[in-house]
ZAMI-793755 format. One record per residue (C-alpha): x, y, z; residue in one letter. Coordinates in steps of 0.1 Angstrom, whole numbers, plus 5000, padded with zeros to 4 digits. Example, Ala and Ser with C-alpha at 12.3 -4.5 7.8 and 13.67 -1.06 7.14 Angstrom:
<lumkols>
512349555078a 513749895071s 
</lumkols>
This chain:
<lumkols>
786685157434m 786584817418t 788984807388p 787584737353a 790484517343a 793184317360v 795884557370p 799484487358s 802384437381r 804084767387p 807884797380p 810084757411r 810585087428d 814385117435l 813685407458r 811785177482l 814684927483d 817185197491v 814885347518l 814485007534r 818184957534g 818785297550w 816185217577m 817784877584q 821185047589v 819385307612s 817685037632i 820984847636f 822785157648v 819985267671s 820084917688h 823684977698v 823285137732v 825285457737g 827085497704t 827685847690w 826885717655l 823185737666a 823486117660w 823786037623g 820485857618i 817186037611h 815585907643a 817786157663a 816186457645w 812486387644g 809486257663l 809285917646s 811985667635d 812385367612s 809785157630s 806885367617e 808285377582m 808784997581f 805284927593i 803885167567l 805985027538l 805184667548s 801484737546g 801884917513m 803884637497t 801684357508l 798584567501g 799584587465s 800584217464v 797184117478f 795384337454a 797184197424l 796683837435k 792983897443a 792484057409a 794183767390k 793183467411a 790483577435g 790583707471p 790683357487m 793983287468v 795383617479a 794283557515q 795983217515k 799183377502d 798983637531l 798483367557l 801483177544g 803583487547r 802383547582a 803083187592l 806683207578r 807283537597l 805783377629y 808183087626r 811083337621t 810083517653h 810083197673l 813483097659l 814983447667v 813283437702f 814883107713f 818283187697m 818383517714f 817383357747a 820283117743a 822683397735m 821683597766v 821883297789l 825383207776l 826483567779a 825783557816e 826983207823i 830083187802l 831183547797f 829983687830q 827883967815v 826484117847p 822784037853d 822083987816a 819083767822v 817484007846e 818284327828r 817084227794f 813784067805g 814683687804w 814283617841h 810883467837y 812283207812l 814783107838v 812383097867e 809382937849h 810882767818p 807982557807f 805482827812r 807683077795a 808082857764v 804282847762g 803983217765l 806583267737a 804183117712f 801583387720t 803983667709g 803083857740l 806183747760f 808584017749q 811984057764p 814284317748d 814184327710f 811484057708m 808484297703g 808984387666t 808084087645l 804784007663p 803284337652v 803984257616f 802383917620v 799284077634v 799284327605g 799484047579m 796583857595l 794384167595l 795384287560l 793384047539g 789984087555p 790584467557f 791284497519l 788184287512m 786284567530l 788284827511v 786984677479a 783484737491r 783685047513w 786785237501g 788485457527i 785585397551w 787085057559a 789685247579l 787185377604v 787085067627p 790885047626s 791185407636f 788585367663a 790685097679v 793785307676y 792085597692a 790785377721a 794285257728v 795685607729n 792885717752l 793785437776g 790585247772w 792084927759i 795584777758a 797384457748t 798884297779p 802484187782g 803183837796l 805983697816g 806784017834d 807484207802t 805884507785l 804584527749i 806984707727a 804484777699f 800884747709d 799284577679p 795884737687l 797485067679a 800084987653w 797584797632q 796185127620f 799485237604l 799884897588y 796384897574l 796785257562l 799785137543g 797784847529g 795085087517w 797685307500l 799184997483g 795784877471w 794985227457r 798385247439a 797984907422l 794585007409h 795985327394g 794685557421m 797885707438p 797485997461l 797386327441p 800286577443h 799286857465s 801487157473p 799287237503v 799886887518l 803586907509t 803787237528g 801987097558l 804186787558a 807286997557a 805987207586a 805486897607v 808986767599v 810487107607v 808587117640l 809886767649g 813386887642f 812887187664g 811486977692v 814586747690r 816787057693l 814987137725v 815286777738q 818986777731h 819387117749d 820687287718f 817987557722v 815787657750a 812187537750g 809287427773p 809487107792d 806286967777w 807886907743v 809686607758i 806286437761m 805986427723l 808586147722f 806785937747e 804385647742h 805985487712k 804385157723d 800985297714v 802085497684l 801185827700a 799586077676p 802586307673p 804686017661r 802085897637l 801686247622l 805386297619h 805885947602a 803086027577l 804586367570a 807986227564l 806585947542a 804686207521w 807786417515l 809886117505v 807086007481a 806786357466m 810386467465l 812586157461v 812686027425p 812085657418r 815585637404r 818585867407a 822285847397d 823385807434w 821185507437m 823285327411e 826585397430g 828185167455l 826385307485a 822985307468g 823384947455r 824484827490a 821484987506l 819184847480a 820584497485t 820084527523i 816584667517g 815484377494r 816384127522h 815184327552s 813984037573l 817183847573r 819184167578v 816984277606f 817283947625c 821083947620t 821284307632g 819584227664l 822283977674f 825184197662l 823784507680a 823384327713w 826884187712m 828384517702i 826584687731s 827884437756r 831484487743a 831084867747m 829684807782e 832584597792a 835084877785a 833385207792p 836485417788e 836985287752q 833285237745a 832985487716q 836185357699l 834984997703i 831585097689g 833085257659l 835384967652l 832584717654l 829584897640i 831084977606l 832084607601p 828584527614g 827084727586i 829284547561a 828084227576a 824484327570l 825384397534w 826984057532t 823783897545v 821884077517g 824383967490l 824283597501f 820483617503s 820383757468e 822683497455r 820683217471a 817383357458k 818783387423g 820083027425g 816582907437a 814883087408v 817382937383a 816782587396r 813082637394a 
</lumkols>
């Protein structure tokens, strides 16, 4: 599988930017507790949600980036680049962690949000502040919303050594990763949560999806994309339709057995039904959605693409906005849906604004360089 020549950088896939943007909007809406707008995102109608897609796409993107840098400058240079990215993301996680802690504490002290510290998992910080600060640096102290970025950091740290094995062993390099994933789902091992919190995304399980994405990105850069297969497309469509049917049962739109509800459980360990559904959905998007389409050039498409190109800043901003909107809805339950509608739509516009300013800042930095 070793390429004969240095691969060229592929053109930017507008489709991926738009998809990332849609997923950021979906994540933002899903984080607003109780809003009816959540019925409009794809997570309401399938077994998986945007979390799985983002992990897979992140692995794919950085897998191709690593492969390109390794081919041009050597694997050690590529590994150094990945470590730098992981460090920057780790710093971002710590910044978001302490800013979010300050927001929750102020919400309870100044705005009398009832039991905010206790309800959202920050009581350990109040009771044992010095110990909690130390635990925060491990990434395993995870109050509400604080469990997402650490799993990306772990994925980045594993990706470089994994892709070096891929260069030697091909797809067989995924076997150890899958074995660890299987062990987590069988209950043999687990990542412990610290500070009286639970792990939102067990990195021992989610690393498999991240590395699978890395393998796909590595293949694509070396001119080995997955082949078109009508059989696989049909199977993927069947899985997605099944997930839709299960959701109908869960929402009591149709009658069905009680066991189907279990298919939605155990997101923390990326339960096999969720993994299968996420891969099926990704396959259908890859096969059926064109790289460019007229609607992607319209206002909505351009806005989503801008959001998608700056996913990290948008995601972090969305966490704070979603939490504050949820508290505003909670404070006035009789008008909660109206408040949510009046705040979520401007919130989406705010995410777009963050993307626009990030794009402008990036363009200015490039021009200055």
